[in-house]
N, C-alpha and C positions, 0 to 999 in steps of 0.2 A: 513413469506414470503419465498416461495419455489423457486421462479425464478425471476431474475432481468431482466426485459425487457429493453434492452440497445440499444441506437442509437449512431452510430459513426458519428461525424461531422468533417470532415478533408478534406481539398482541395487537399493535396498531395496523389495521389492514391496509391503510394508505401507504405507510412506510414499508410494509412487507411487499406491496406491489412495486414500489420504487426499487427495492432490492432485487425483486424478480426481474425487472426490466434491465437493471444494470448487469445482472449475471447472464442474461440472455445475449448480451453483447460480447461476452467472453467465450471464445471457442473452447477453452480448456475446461469449462465448467459444465457439468450435467446436473441440473436442478432436480433433485429427487423428491422434494416435498416442501410444503409450507405448513407450519404449526402456529396457531394463535394462542395456545395455552400450554402450560408445562405438562399437563396430563396428556395432551395430544402429542407433544414433543416426545415424551417417554415412549409412547406407543410407536411413533414413526421411527424413532432411533432403533428400537428393538427389531422392527420389520425391515427398514431400509438399510440399516448399518452404514450410515454415511461416512465419507472420509472427513468431511468438514462441516461444522455447524456454525452458522452466523446467529449468535445468541444475544438477546436483549437481557436486561437485568430485572426490570419491574414488570410483573404480571399480576392479573387479578387473583390467580390461584397460587402465588408464591414468588420466590426470588430465583432468578436465573443462576445465581451463584450456587444455590443449593443443587441445581441440576448439574452444574460443572463438578461439584464435589462428588456427586453420585457417579458420574462418569469415571472419575479418577479412582474412586473406591472400588469400582467393578473392573478396573483395568481395561476400560473401553479404548479401542484404537482410534475413535473419532476425535479429531482435533477441533479446537474452538477458537473462533475470532469473536470477541465481545464487541457489539455495536450498541452503544448506550448513550443516554444523556447524563448519566451519573458522573459527576465530576469530583466526588468525595475521594480523598486520598485512600481511605480505608477500603473503598470499593476496588480501587486499583490494586492495592496490596493483596486483597483476597483473590482477585483475578490472577495476579502473578503467582501467588502461592498455589493456585489451582492449575497452573501450567497453560494459560491461554497462549495461543500463538501470536495474537495481536490484539490491540485494544484501540478501537476507533470511536471517537466522540461524534455524536449527532450535532448538527445535521450532516448526514452522510453525503459525500461527494463521490462521483464516479471514479475520479483519478486516485483517490485514497484507497478505495476498495480494490481497484485494479492493481495497485501497488501491493496490497496485502495478499491478493490471490496469486499474483506472479511470484512474490516472495515465498509463499507456501508451496507452490508448484516446484520452484527451484530447490527448496529445502527437501522436499520428498524425493525429487529425482537424485539429489546427492546421496540421500540415505539408501536408495534402491541400488546404487552402484557400489556400495561399500560391503565388504565381507568382514574386514577387521578395521579397527580405527587406531590411528596414532593421535597424539595430542593435537597436532595441527588440524586434523579433521574434526575432532571434538570442538576445538576453538571456533572453527568455521560454522559449525552447526548450532552451537548454543547461542541464545540471545545474549547480547552484550549491553552494558550500560550505555545510554545515549552519548555521554561524554567520551567514552572509550571508542564508540563507533566513529565519532567525529575526528578523534585523534588518529585512528587508524586510516580513515579516509584521507586526512591531510598528509599522512606519510606517503600515500600512494600518488598524490597529486603533484604536478610539477611545481617548481618554485614560482611564487607569485599568484598561485591559485589556491584559495581556501574553500573548504566544503560548504560552509554556511553561505558565503556570497554566491557560490555556484548554485546552490539550491534556490536562493532568492531569485536569481536570474531565470532559472528554469520555471519558476512560478509566473514571472512576468511574461515569459514566452509561451506559456501553456495555452493561451486562448487562440493561437493560430495567426495573430497579426504579424505583418511584416514591419519590423522596427529597425531604425538605425541605431548605431552605437550611442549616439547622443541622446536619443529618446530612452533607451534602456538605462543609460547612466543617470538621467533625470529621474527615472522611476525608482532607482535603488539608492539615490543620493550619492552617486560616485561620478568621477570624471568620465568623459568620452573615451579617453585612452584606457582607463581601467576596464570599463564595460567592454570595449572592443577586445581586450586581451581574453576575457572570459568567453565572449561570443565566439571568437576564433577557436578557442579550446573546444567548445561544444560542437562547432562545425567539424573539427578534426575527429571528435568522438562519434560523429554520425547522428547527433541529436538535433542539430540545426543544419539548415542549408542557407547559403548566402547568394544573393543575386545583385547585379549592378543596376542601379536606377540613376537616371539623369534628372537633375533638378531644373528649375526654371532658367538658370543661367548656364546650363550645360555641364555643371561640375558633377562627375560621377560619384555615386554614393553607394556603399554596400548596405543592403538591407537584409535582415536576418529573419528566419521563420522556422518554427518547429517542424521537424520531419513527421509527417502523418503516418500512423500505424493502422493496421486493420483491426485492432482490438476494440 
């Protein structure tokens, strides 16, 4: 799958514009339309037949979850990522029952949308390469409970590295600053030694790079920074 044909369905024009700008930064996405009402969305889906729909919940002319149910009832191949301010558990349950690929809470940030799009692309590429499936392929493709994901990630990580702390450090490093292990440790409430262990793991994984800086007294210090991507 080389390009994801994507439709934005969002009644707030400013938010829709933000989503449009975010998507334009992603090479794997082809924005095929923007709909500000559900009626317009239905027409564009019929004509454009998008691979992916970024869907809000609340519209002046109805509820986005109803559109989701219509898509599933008609066996539409379009997948849905829900982007909404709705924090009610029942909304989440309805979205999961409707088979959304992802559920993102507003305010939308670029990194979270990028993660969802990349996950969707990887998911579709795996499907495209399969002719028959064994249980391990099914397990890899189906969404898992958050706790199970964390447990599986922990099983793959080396001893002394846990997934939650690793994600916390990724968030600290995401803004592109060059930080020492001591500064990162202070940011996450851990020791310099603990922080450095995680930072060096991320360097080895290619997510960070390290450079040697010299302080005022000449003592060398490793400073870490996120590897920049073209996305």
